[in-house]
C-alpha positions in Angstrom: -11.3 -7.6 31.0 -8.5 -5.7 29.3 -8.9 -2.0 28.2 -7.7 -1.0 25.1 -6.5 2.5 24.4 -5.2 3.5 21.0 -3.7 6.9 20.1 -3.1 7.9 16.5 -1.2 10.7 15.2 -2.3 10.9 11.5 -5.9 11.0 10.0 -6.5 10.4 6.4 -9.9 10.8 4.7 -11.3 8.2 2.6 -11.3 8.8 -1.1 -14.1 8.2 -3.7 -13.2 5.2 -6.1 -14.1 5.7 -10.0 -17.2 3.6 -9.3 -18.4 6.3 -6.8 -17.5 4.2 -3.5 -15.8 5.9 -0.3 -12.7 3.7 0.4 -9.7 4.0 2.6 -7.5 5.1 -0.3 -4.3 7.2 0.8 -1.7 8.6 -1.3 1.8 7.2 -0.9 4.9 8.5 -2.1 7.3 5.9 -3.3 11.1 6.7 -3.0 14.1 5.2 -4.8 17.5 6.6 -5.6 16.4 10.4 -5.4 13.3 9.8 -7.4 9.7 9.9 -6.0 6.3 9.3 -7.2 2.8 9.6 -5.6 0.3 6.9 -6.1 -3.0 6.2 -4.5 -3.1 3.0 -2.4 -6.0 1.1 -1.0 -5.3 0.3 2.4 -6.4 -3.4 2.5 -6.1 -5.3 5.9 -7.2 -8.5 4.1 -4.2 -8.5 1.8 -1.0 -10.1 3.1 1.0 -8.0 0.4 1.6 -4.6 -0.8 1.0 -4.7 -4.6 1.9 -2.0 -7.0 1.6 -1.5 -10.8 4.9 -1.4 -13.0 4.4 2.2 -13.8 5.6 3.1 -10.2 8.9 1.1 -10.8 9.3 2.3 -14.4 9.1 5.9 -13.0 11.5 5.0 -10.1 13.9 3.6 -12.7 13.9 0.1 -11.1 14.6 -2.7 -13.4 12.0 -5.3 -12.4 13.3 -7.9 -15.1 16.2 -8.4 -12.5 13.8 -9.2 -9.8 12.7 -12.5 -8.7 9.5 -13.4 -10.6 6.6 -15.5 -9.5 3.4 -16.9 -11.0 1.8 -18.1 -7.8 -0.1 -14.9 -6.9 -3.6 -15.3 -5.6 -6.2 -12.6 -4.9 -9.7 -11.8 -5.0 -9.4 -11.2 -8.7 -7.8 -14.5 -9.2 -4.3 -15.6 -10.1 -1.5 -13.1 -10.9 2.1 -12.9 -11.8 4.5 -10.7 -9.8 8.0 -9.5 -9.2 9.4 -9.0 -5.6 11.2 -5.9 -4.6 12.6 -6.5 -1.1 13.0 -3.0 0.0 11.0 0.1 -1.2 10.9 3.4 0.7 7.3 4.6 1.2 6.0 7.9 2.7 2.6 7.9 4.1 2.0 11.7 5.1 4.9 12.3 7.6 5.4 8.5 8.2 8.1 6.4 6.5 8.4 2.8 6.2 10.7 0.5 4.0 9.5 -2.9 3.1 8.8 -5.6 0.4 6.4 -5.0 -2.4 5.0 -7.0 -5.1 5.0 -5.5 -8.6 2.1 -6.8 -10.8 0.7 -5.7 -14.1 -2.5 -7.0 -12.9 -2.8 -3.8 -11.0 -2.8 -1.7 -14.3 -6.7 -2.1 -14.5 -7.2 -0.3 -11.1 -6.5 3.3 -10.3 -4.8 2.4 -7.1 -2.6 -0.1 -5.7 -2.9 -2.3 -2.5 -1.3 -1.4 0.8 -1.3 -4.6 2.7 -0.2 -6.3 5.8 3.5 -6.5 4.6 4.9 -4.0 5.5 2.1 -1.5 6.4 0.2 -3.2 9.1 3.6 -4.6 10.5 4.9 -1.1 11.2 2.0 0.9 11.9 -1.1 0.8 14.1 -4.1 1.3 11.8 -7.7 2.2 12.7 -10.7 2.3 10.2 -13.7 4.6 10.9 -16.1 3.8 8.3 -18.9 6.1 9.7 -16.6 9.1 9.4 -14.6 8.0 6.2 -11.4 8.3 8.1 -8.3 6.3 8.6 -6.1 6.7 11.4 -2.5 5.6 11.3 0.4 5.9 13.9 3.8 4.1 14.3 3.2 0.9 16.6 5.4 1.6 19.6 
């Protein structure tokens, strides 16, 4: 039998969604060319991608028209169109990562984006504690 020991350096409290449910939603600061914007993101271990609404790239003055466009997105809500930004800097509390994000207007109907496996779970060790409504995050050494 293998013993597993996980040490986490950052604890985030779950937030209440507009429909009153507690979910692992954390505020992520997106950074580009000296501009920053905070946006709530649902930490979604079932989503392979990080998906943000265009309002974030609009604020950061990123021209999504020049980014690759795809119409093959699939998710719980059905099909969606998206652009791909190869590298966007994200601050999660004191932690930082840079990675690929998808930009989709399908996220306009939600009060949060999706923080998926790429890049979040590729870079960080993540633990969910539903009983205490807490999310634990640390760099994956």
